[in-house]
DOMI-440029 format. One line per field, with one value per residue (C-alpha): x, y, z; residue in one letter; residue number from 1. Coordinates in nm, 4 decimals, padded with zeros to 6 digits, always signed. Layout:
BEGIN
c1	c(X|...)
c2	c(Y|...)
c3	c(Z|...)
r	c(a|...)
k	c(NUM|...)
% end
This chain:
BEGIN
c1	c(+00.0309|+00.0470|-00.0300|+00.2235|-00.0077|-00.3659|-00.6819|-00.9050|-01.2041|-01.4196|-01.2524|-00.9856|-00.8599|-00.5610|-00.3872|-00.0663|+00.0970|-00.0238|-00.0463|-00.2035|+00.1046|+00.0485|+00.3931|+00.2670|-00.0699|-00.2320|-00.5581|-00.5803|-00.4130|-00.5424|-00.4205|-00.3542|-00.6228|-00.8787|-01.0024|-01.2730|-01.4385|-01.6617|-02.0253|-01.9516|-02.0862|-01.7590|-01.8917|-01.9902|-01.7992|-01.9211|-02.1392|-02.0719|-02.2540|-02.5403|-02.5764|-02.3357|-02.3112|-02.3616|-02.0510|-02.0533|-01.7069|-01.6129|-01.4167|-01.3996|-01.3973|-01.5047|-01.3636|-01.2428|-00.9279|-01.1216|-01.4786|-01.6147|-01.6130|-01.6627|-01.8829|-01.9469|-01.7852|-01.8427|-02.1919|-02.2764|-02.6383|-02.6690|-02.9687|-02.9677|-03.2127|-03.2627|-03.3208|-03.5803|-03.7096|-03.8906|-03.8700|-03.7589|-03.5272|-03.3431|-03.1494|-02.8432|-02.5615|-02.2151|-01.9778|-02.1470|-01.9814|-02.1081|-02.0506|-02.2438|-02.3459|-02.5623|-02.6881|-02.7956|-02.6468|-02.5130|-02.5207|-02.4220|-02.4182|-02.2191|-02.4703|-02.4472|-02.7946|-02.8533|-03.0472|-03.3332|-03.2104|-03.2983|-03.1534|-02.8829|-03.0697|-02.8581|-02.8230|-02.7844|-02.6161|-02.6010|-02.5570|-02.8866|-02.7721|-02.8223|-02.6048|-02.3357|-02.1623|-01.9584|-01.9405|-01.6312|-01.5271|-01.2701|-01.0398|-01.1297|-01.4005|-01.6190|-01.8678|-02.2162|-02.3641|-02.2656|-02.4200|-02.3479|-02.3884|-02.3507|-02.1007|-02.1956|-02.0035|-01.6896|-01.7840|-02.0723|-01.9515|-01.8251|-01.9637|-01.8627|-01.8992|-01.9761|-01.9573|-02.2456|-02.1074|-02.1652|-01.8791|-01.7628|-01.7464|-01.5568|-01.2875|-01.0958|-01.0232|-00.8826|-00.6704|-00.5228|-00.4336|-00.2893|-00.0521|+00.2047|+00.0772|+00.3315|+00.2587|+00.1334|-00.2269|-00.2288|-00.1200|-00.4118|-00.6563|-00.5333|-00.5590|-00.9150|-01.0250|-00.8535|-00.9966|-01.3449|-01.3335|-01.2163|-01.4840|-01.7624|-01.6473|-01.6462|-01.9834|-02.1374|-01.9677|-02.0638|-02.4097|-02.6427|-02.3518|-02.2307|-02.2953|-02.0030|-01.8449|-01.4892|-01.2774|-01.0809|-00.7522|-00.5318|-00.7400|-00.9481|-00.7998|-00.6913|-00.9553|-00.9054|-01.2448|-01.2986|-00.9899|-00.8981|-00.6369|-00.6996|-00.5280|-00.7007|-01.0427|-00.9758|-00.8681|-01.1870|-01.4110|-01.2657|-01.2903|-01.6365|-01.8136|-01.5193|-01.4327|-01.2305|-01.4249|-01.3450|-01.5875|-01.8802|-01.8082|-01.6203|-01.2470|-01.1560|-00.8942|-00.6254|-00.3065|+00.0017|+00.2868|+00.5616|+00.5697|+00.9496|+00.9833|+00.7726|+00.3933|+00.1932|-00.1250|-00.4330|-00.5306|-00.1979|-00.1892|-00.5532|-00.7630|-00.8708|-01.1995|-01.3356|-01.3279|-00.9502|-00.8831|-00.8994|-00.6462|-00.6364|-00.5308|-00.2742|-00.0028|+00.1785|+00.4768|+00.8367|+01.0173|+00.8322|+00.9528|+00.9416|+01.2790|+01.4543|+01.2815|+01.4275|+01.1640|+01.2154|+01.5082|+01.5688|+01.7670|+01.6467|+01.8226|+01.6466|+01.7825|+01.7027|+01.5562|+01.3218|+01.2002|+01.1403|+00.9323|+00.7238|+00.6427|+00.5569|+00.3296|+00.1560|+00.1078|-00.0529|-00.2796|-00.3913|-00.4190|-00.1317|+00.0372|+00.3130|+00.4247|+00.3632|+00.5894|+00.8932|+01.2352|+01.5052|+01.4872|+01.7665|+01.6614|+01.3962|+01.3612|+01.1417|+00.9514|+00.7083|+00.7039|+00.4409|+00.4758|+00.6578|+00.9103|+00.7834|+00.7847|+00.4433|+00.5411|+00.8227|+00.9459|+01.0764|+01.2992|+01.4141|+01.7244|+01.5311|+01.4555|+01.0865|+00.9624|+00.6636|+00.5377|+00.3668|+00.2126|+00.4323|+00.1865|+00.1253|+00.4997|+00.5349|+00.2556|+00.4026|+00.7490|+00.5986|+00.3731|+00.3859|+00.1536|+00.2559|+00.5957|+00.7151|+00.7079|+00.6715|+00.6384|+00.9492|+01.1666|+01.1838|+00.8812|+00.9194|+00.7751|+00.6590|+00.6534|+00.8845|+01.2138|+01.4993|+01.6364|+01.9837|+01.9944|+02.3166|+02.3589|+02.2238|+02.0877|+01.8451|+01.9190|+01.6197|+01.6827|+01.3460|+01.1777|+00.8912|+00.6281|+00.2967|+00.1403|+00.2285|-00.1052|-00.2727|-00.1387|+00.2048|+00.1726|+00.5420|+00.5489|+00.2378|+00.4091|+00.7186|+00.5007|+00.3149|+00.6435|+00.7543|+00.4487|+00.2024|-00.1680|-00.3833|-00.5305|-00.1806|-00.1120|-00.4283|-00.3573|-00.0083|-00.1179|-00.4516|-00.3894|-00.7025|-00.9225|-01.1105|-01.2167|-01.5934|-01.8160|-02.0600|-02.2716|-02.2793)
c2	c(+05.0514|+05.3014|+05.3590|+05.4383|+05.5491|+05.6562|+05.6698|+05.9764|+05.9768|+06.2451|+06.3189|+06.0567|+05.7522|+05.5329|+05.2266|+05.0447|+04.7144|+04.5734|+04.2518|+04.1239|+04.2081|+04.5742|+04.6313|+04.8653|+05.0392|+05.3781|+05.5459|+05.7892|+05.9743|+06.1690|+06.4152|+06.7463|+06.9066|+06.6588|+06.5282|+06.3150|+06.6099|+06.7032|+06.6728|+06.6865|+06.9800|+07.1513|+07.3592|+07.0659|+06.8644|+06.5183|+06.5303|+06.3263|+05.9909|+05.9484|+05.5709|+05.2940|+05.2837|+04.9669|+04.9589|+04.8447|+04.7061|+04.5842|+04.2669|+04.1058|+04.2304|+03.9710|+04.0735|+03.8972|+03.7680|+03.6427|+03.5890|+03.3757|+03.3559|+03.0828|+03.1727|+02.9728|+02.6797|+02.3155|+02.2120|+02.5634|+02.6473|+02.9855|+03.2077|+03.3648|+03.6492|+03.8326|+04.1971|+04.2832|+03.9729|+03.6410|+03.3699|+03.5105|+03.3432|+03.0290|+02.8098|+02.6298|+02.4233|+02.5692|+02.6243|+02.8172|+02.8968|+03.2262|+03.4038|+03.5858|+03.3907|+03.5131|+03.8164|+03.6385|+03.5043|+03.1498|+02.9996|+02.6364|+02.4741|+02.1820|+01.9337|+02.0907|+02.2423|+02.5769|+02.8590|+02.9908|+03.3477|+03.4769|+03.8293|+04.0518|+04.2146|+04.2394|+03.9334|+03.9151|+03.6073|+03.5253|+03.2283|+03.0565|+03.0246|+03.3975|+03.6986|+03.5173|+03.2954|+03.4676|+03.3858|+03.2758|+03.4350|+03.2066|+03.1493|+03.4489|+03.4787|+03.7908|+03.8884|+04.0021|+03.9260|+03.9655|+04.1552|+04.0838|+04.3751|+04.3440|+04.5838|+04.5826|+04.9098|+04.6999|+04.4159|+04.1756|+03.9282|+04.1761|+04.2066|+04.3223|+04.1345|+04.3712|+04.2849|+04.4413|+04.4688|+04.6925|+04.9375|+04.7978|+04.4452|+04.5815|+04.7674|+04.4714|+04.3464|+04.6898|+04.7439|+04.3932|+04.4481|+04.7950|+04.7208|+04.4558|+04.1938|+04.2857|+04.6593|+04.8378|+04.8365|+05.2180|+05.2303|+04.9992|+05.2207|+05.5258|+05.3300|+05.2231|+05.5851|+05.7015|+05.4119|+05.4644|+05.8343|+05.7606|+05.4938|+05.7202|+05.9928|+05.7581|+05.6125|+05.9607|+06.0565|+05.7568|+05.6793|+05.7027|+05.7535|+05.3961|+05.0456|+05.0423|+05.2852|+05.1506|+04.8731|+04.6124|+04.7377|+05.0362|+05.2328|+05.2857|+05.0974|+04.7350|+04.4946|+04.1214|+04.0218|+03.8360|+03.8110|+03.6746|+03.9013|+04.0031|+04.3435|+04.4416|+04.3390|+04.5236|+04.8396|+04.8469|+04.7597|+05.0202|+05.2991|+05.2004|+05.4891|+05.7294|+05.9520|+06.2646|+06.5898|+06.9506|+07.2430|+07.0023|+06.7961|+06.4774|+06.4725|+06.2107|+06.0033|+05.9878|+05.8011|+05.6571|+05.4262|+05.6784|+06.0521|+06.0499|+06.3256|+06.6061|+06.6183|+06.6628|+06.8701|+06.6776|+06.9445|+06.8877|+06.5072|+06.3951|+06.6531|+07.0156|+06.9718|+07.1597|+06.8379|+06.8327|+07.2041|+07.2081|+07.2549|+06.8860|+06.7840|+07.0617|+06.8566|+06.8919|+07.1234|+07.0125|+06.6868|+06.3643|+06.0847|+05.8415|+05.9656|+05.6849|+05.3980|+05.2285|+05.3390|+05.7055|+05.7288|+05.5509|+05.5823|+05.4559|+05.4763|+05.4794|+05.4902|+05.8326|+05.6875|+05.4515|+05.7294|+05.9503|+05.6760|+05.6361|+06.0087|+06.0139|+05.7075|+05.8599|+06.1855|+06.0025|+05.8052|+06.1190|+06.3430|+06.5671|+06.6804|+06.8583|+06.5299|+06.3237|+06.5583|+06.5380|+06.4571|+06.2990|+06.4358|+06.6757|+06.7868|+06.7455|+07.0315|+07.1196|+07.4380|+07.4507|+07.3182|+07.3317|+07.5206|+07.2193|+07.2258|+06.9036|+06.9264|+06.9630|+07.0493|+06.9533|+07.0899|+06.8438|+06.9931|+06.7981|+06.8339|+07.0645|+07.3018|+07.2030|+07.2440|+07.0655|+07.1259|+06.8457|+06.8058|+06.5846|+06.2944|+06.3135|+06.3052|+05.9953|+05.8172|+05.9129|+05.7941|+05.4577|+05.4230|+05.0786|+05.0721|+05.1379|+05.2309|+04.8724|+04.9298|+04.6887|+04.7474|+04.9202|+04.6875|+04.9656|+05.1972|+05.5423|+05.5001|+05.8559|+06.1942|+06.3436|+06.3266|+06.5026|+06.3941|+06.4249|+06.3637|+06.2585|+06.1693|+05.8149|+05.7834|+05.9536|+05.9126|+05.9679|+06.0311|+06.0000|+05.9864|+05.7824|+05.5551|+05.6962|+06.0388|+06.1665|+06.3308|+06.2642|+05.9877|+05.8386|+05.4736|+05.4175|+05.7410|+05.6389|+05.3146|+05.5053|+05.7345|+05.4386|+05.2705|+05.5909|+05.5741|+05.7952|+05.7061|+05.6790|+06.0191|+06.1679|+06.0120|+06.1548|+06.5006|+06.4884|+06.3905|+06.5737|+06.9171|+07.0865|+06.7801|+06.6224|+06.2658|+06.2333|+05.9307|+05.9732|+05.6661|+05.3906)
c3	c(+01.4080|+01.1221|+00.7542|+00.4869|+00.2073|+00.1718|-00.0295|-00.0057|+00.2264|+00.3748|+00.7059|+00.6684|+00.4920|+00.5293|+00.4034|+00.4817|+00.5403|+00.8678|+01.0641|+01.3831|+01.5897|+01.5067|+01.3589|+01.0878|+01.0776|+01.0974|+01.1598|+00.8703|+00.5884|+00.2904|+00.0321|+00.2006|-00.0088|+00.1232|-00.2162|-00.0590|+00.1116|-00.1783|-00.0776|+00.2965|+00.4966|+00.5707|+00.8614|+01.0798|+01.3356|+01.4425|+01.7563|+02.0670|+02.0538|+02.2979|+02.2594|+02.1654|+01.7842|+01.5853|+01.3697|+01.0082|+00.9370|+00.5912|+00.6596|+00.3147|-00.0442|-00.2999|-00.6361|-00.9501|-00.7785|-00.4705|-00.5935|-00.3074|+00.0704|+00.3290|+00.6254|+00.9410|+01.1197|+01.0411|+01.1594|+01.2827|+01.2044|+01.0384|+00.9711|+00.6239|+00.5874|+00.2536|+00.3429|+00.0811|-00.0891|-00.0379|+00.0819|+00.4181|+00.6669|+00.5586|+00.8037|+00.6675|+00.8163|+00.7851|+00.6435|+00.3633|+00.0319|-00.1095|-00.4374|-00.7099|-01.0192|-01.3078|-01.1206|-00.8016|-00.4797|-00.4855|-00.1344|-00.0847|+00.2608|+00.4019|+00.2607|-00.0884|-00.0535|-00.2210|-00.0587|-00.2762|-00.3261|-00.6713|-00.6747|-00.5284|-00.2422|+00.0711|+00.2938|+00.6716|+00.8201|+01.1901|+01.4185|+01.4932|+01.8550|+01.9123|+01.9766|+02.1778|+01.9203|+01.6533|+01.2831|+01.0955|+00.7689|+00.6117|+00.9121|+01.1313|+01.3963|+01.4155|+01.6868|+01.5861|+01.2454|+00.8816|+00.5940|+00.2282|-00.0126|-00.3888|-00.5480|-00.9145|-00.9489|-00.8938|-01.1286|-01.1944|-00.9279|-00.6682|-00.3177|+00.0313|+00.3587|+00.6459|+01.0152|+01.2107|+01.5628|+01.8677|+01.9102|+02.2447|+02.0966|+01.7952|+01.9902|+02.1416|+01.7913|+01.7054|+02.0163|+01.9922|+01.6254|+01.6732|+01.9641|+02.0538|+02.2971|+02.5665|+02.5669|+02.8774|+03.0010|+03.0091|+02.6439|+02.5635|+02.7529|+02.5605|+02.2335|+02.3194|+02.3674|+02.0485|+01.8449|+01.9904|+01.9053|+01.5517|+01.4998|+01.6259|+01.3885|+01.0884|+01.1905|+01.1913|+00.8673|+00.6552|+00.7915|+00.4927|+00.2497|+00.2015|+00.3344|+00.5804|+00.8260|+00.8395|+00.6915|+00.8856|+00.7404|+00.8105|+00.5607|+00.8741|+01.1689|+01.1783|+01.3171|+01.3680|+01.5067|+01.8325|+02.0553|+02.3966|+02.5559|+02.9144|+02.9150|+02.5918|+02.7207|+03.0499|+02.8648|+02.6581|+02.9534|+03.1926|+02.9325|+02.8076|+02.6337|+02.6798|+02.3843|+02.3144|+02.3132|+02.2331|+02.2339|+02.2922|+01.9790|+01.8987|+01.8292|+01.5648|+01.7466|+01.4792|+01.5646|+01.3986|+01.4923|+01.5522|+01.4860|+01.4675|+01.7255|+01.5755|+01.5525|+01.2329|+01.2093|+01.1038|+00.8497|+00.6739|+00.6662|+00.7042|+00.5214|+00.5285|+00.7152|+01.0199|+01.2237|+01.1782|+01.2229|+01.6025|+01.8810|+01.9903|+01.6387|+01.5860|+01.7589|+02.0870|+02.1121|+02.1461|+02.0832|+02.1510|+02.3766|+02.0811|+01.9485|+02.1407|+01.9531|+01.6459|+01.3954|+01.4878|+01.2447|+00.9166|+00.5918|+00.2534|-00.0829|-00.4203|-00.7777|-00.9206|-01.2393|-01.0540|-00.8232|-01.1273|-01.2908|-00.9762|-00.9623|-01.3330|-01.2997|-00.9975|-01.1871|-01.4793|-01.2467|-01.0610|-01.3655|-01.2589|-01.5775|-01.3852|-01.2273|-01.5394|-01.7368|-01.5104|-01.6464|-01.4267|-01.0719|-00.9755|-00.6249|-00.3545|-00.1071|+00.1876|+00.1018|+00.3935|+00.7511|+01.0241|+01.3527|+01.4984|+01.2076|+01.0531|+00.6683|+00.5066|+00.1483|-00.0883|-00.4207|-00.6798|-00.9503|-01.2563|-01.4740|-01.7096|-01.4193|-01.4095|-01.0542|-00.8946|-00.5407|-00.3487|-00.0072|+00.2096|+00.2244|-00.1508|-00.2151|+00.0019|-00.1831|-00.5197|-00.4142|-00.3093|-00.6157|-00.7770|-01.0794|-01.4388|-01.5826|-01.5206|-01.1461|-00.8554|-00.4834|-00.3403|-00.1321|+00.1259|+00.1091|+00.2604|+00.6088|+00.6669|+00.4975|+00.7617|+00.5713|+00.3981|+00.0596|-00.0964|-00.4728|-00.6447|-01.0107|-00.9673|-00.6118|-00.3770|-00.0072|+00.2204|+00.5875|+00.7525|+01.0881|+01.2263|+01.0849|+00.9656|+00.9336|+01.2815|+01.3729|+01.7055|+01.9264|+01.8623|+01.9655|+02.0371|+02.2330|+02.4271|+02.5270|+02.6397|+02.8504|+03.0028|+03.0952|+03.2660|+03.4926|+03.3040|+03.3015|+02.9926|+03.0810|+03.0874|+02.7476|+02.5952|+02.7386|+02.5879|+02.2380|+02.2127|+02.3712|+02.5125|+02.4540|+02.7428|+02.7981|+02.8437|+02.8961|+02.6086|+02.6936|+02.9532)
r	c(m|a|a|l|a|a|a|p|a|a|l|s|a|c|e|s|e|s|n|s|s|g|q|v|s|e|a|s|t|a|d|s|a|g|p|g|l|s|g|i|k|r|t|r|r|p|p|l|p|t|v|e|p|m|m|r|v|r|v|f|r|a|r|a|e|t|p|s|v|q|i|g|e|t|d|q|w|l|r|v|f|p|l|a|s|a|p|g|t|v|v|l|r|g|p|l|q|l|c|v|e|s|g|r|w|s|i|v|d|k|d|s|r|r|a|p|v|e|n|l|d|g|l|d|i|a|s|l|a|g|a|g|p|a|v|h|i|n|d|r|l|y|p|g|s|l|r|l|v|a|r|t|d|q|g|p|e|a|f|d|v|i|n|l|v|p|l|e|a|y|l|p|g|v|v|a|a|e|l|f|d|h|w|h|l|q|t|r|a|a|q|a|i|a|a|r|s|f|a|c|s|e|h|t|l|f|r|g|r|r|a|y|d|v|t|n|t|a|r|s|q|v|y|i|g|r|i|e|h|d|d|t|l|d|a|v|r|t|t|r|g|q|v|l|a|y|d|a|a|l|v|p|g|y|y|s|s|c|c|g|g|l|a|a|r|a|v|d|v|i|g|n|h|p|a|n|d|i|a|p|l|a|g|r|e|g|e|d|i|c|i|t|v|k|v|a|n|w|t|i|q|r|p|v|q|v|l|t|r|r|l|i|a|y|g|k|r|r|g|r|e|d|l|a|g|l|a|t|i|a|s|i|e|v|v|e|s|n|v|h|q|r|p|v|r|y|a|v|t|d|v|r|a|n|r|v|e|l|g|a|e|t|f|m|r|a|a|n|y|e|q|g|q|g|l|s|r|p|k|q|p|l|m|s|s|y|l|r|a|v|v|s|e|s|t|v|i|f|k|g|h|g|l|g|h|g|a|g|m|c|q|y|g|a|e|q|l|a|r|s|g|k|s|h|r|d|i|m|a|w|y|y|p|e|a|e|i|v|r|a|y|t)
k	c(1|2|3|4|5|6|7|8|9|10|11|12|13|14|15|16|17|18|19|20|21|22|23|24|25|26|27|28|29|30|31|32|33|34|35|36|37|38|39|40|41|42|43|44|45|46|47|48|49|50|51|52|53|54|55|56|57|58|59|60|61|62|63|64|65|66|67|68|69|70|71|72|73|74|75|76|77|78|79|80|81|82|83|84|85|86|87|88|89|90|91|92|93|94|95|96|97|98|99|100|101|102|103|104|105|106|107|108|109|110|111|112|113|114|115|116|117|118|119|120|121|122|123|124|125|126|127|128|129|130|131|132|133|134|135|136|137|138|139|140|141|142|143|144|145|146|147|148|149|150|151|152|153|154|155|156|157|158|159|160|161|162|163|164|165|166|167|168|169|170|171|172|173|174|175|176|177|178|179|180|181|182|183|184|185|186|187|188|189|190|191|192|193|194|195|196|197|198|199|200|201|202|203|204|205|206|207|208|209|210|211|212|213|214|215|216|217|218|219|220|221|222|223|224|225|226|227|228|229|230|231|232|233|234|235|236|237|238|239|240|241|242|243|244|245|246|247|248|249|250|251|252|253|254|255|256|257|258|259|260|261|262|263|264|265|266|267|268|269|270|271|272|273|274|275|276|277|278|279|280|281|282|283|284|285|286|287|288|289|290|291|292|293|294|295|296|297|298|299|300|301|302|303|304|305|306|307|308|309|310|311|312|313|314|315|316|317|318|319|320|321|322|323|324|325|326|327|328|329|330|331|332|333|334|335|336|337|338|339|340|341|342|343|344|345|346|347|348|349|350|351|352|353|354|355|356|357|358|359|360|361|362|363|364|365|366|367|368|369|370|371|372|373|374|375|376|377|378|379|380|381|382|383|384|385|386|387|388|389|390|391|392|393|394|395|396|397|398|399|400|401|402|403|404|405|406|407|408|409|410|411|412|413|414|415|416|417|418|419|420|421|422|423|424|425|426|427|428|429|430|431|432|433|434|435|436|437|438|439|440|441|442)
% end
């Protein structure tokens, strides 16, 4: 359900550990300064969709460590269509093994036949049986068709596999991944509306800018392809076409696992963009109902020297000389909070009295950083940026709250509300103040 760290994107970006049970995921996080916003028209908010979008979901990244992919089931007939080059459609029997070799696609079918593709133009792959059957990628089944796009910017053999899927067929695989199987139908309906609103926003944002709209990880929202779960399918079907709207424009449906009791503002934790600077994403007032769940409160200890190395390594990676020049950390203080009293900025002071201020989400990412300086992944990553820190001579004790960035819907809180008898409309009104639910298309 919610991300722990993030990569910059235009309105949003997020990443975290996640799995199909939805234990950890998140819709979006970005540096508080919104580093990915360059080039985006900052005065515009995404419009409401008028038709069902065709989503472009990156579901596989072929890189040096995983240079090939298997597509299709055994004996499934697949149509392979080069987008811009002869010889046109080729029909092969699955499974297909695909990779890039010597500047062209290498496609080998079950019978060891090679498709005659001589360059790296995009490829579309679909079941010959039509729109109904899905296509496997390795061991996962995806509705719709697949598109392969070379990524020579990432290496001579790199490519992305993108699932082309109608939004309403995409959403069940998101809702099922983002929530526990036993959670309430009304929580699922609320999640469907939030996820649909987020997806529509990303679709508008990245159309014409890159080959995909979203990823299948918590960098966007977790997606596990075709699923069979009755409550999830019902939640998507009964809310079909419904999105969040405010002032006649779309509200990106950000959400996280658990806000820890106090809401974050999207402009603080997602990015400083007009789409985020609206009343529905400023957070509800007061303490949230999620404070009774286990992940609402946690304590993590870190050796001072290791935490210092992580901040230094992050500073070097991001070109922040102030962080890269830190000596041993002496204190970590909250220097700014939002209107709900959730911290949004910290000051780190070292033993030489050097002082560095960081946005809360940036501090969390730096504290969890794992590259360089002889570092590895923390055994206990900080789970949110809502925390207080006590620094002793050798140890930092973090007392934190929640899981994820805390903007928009709190998934654990939504489940608590649903169990108390609230409808999905009540849940959305609670987490997105002043927003309305509209049916944008049928």
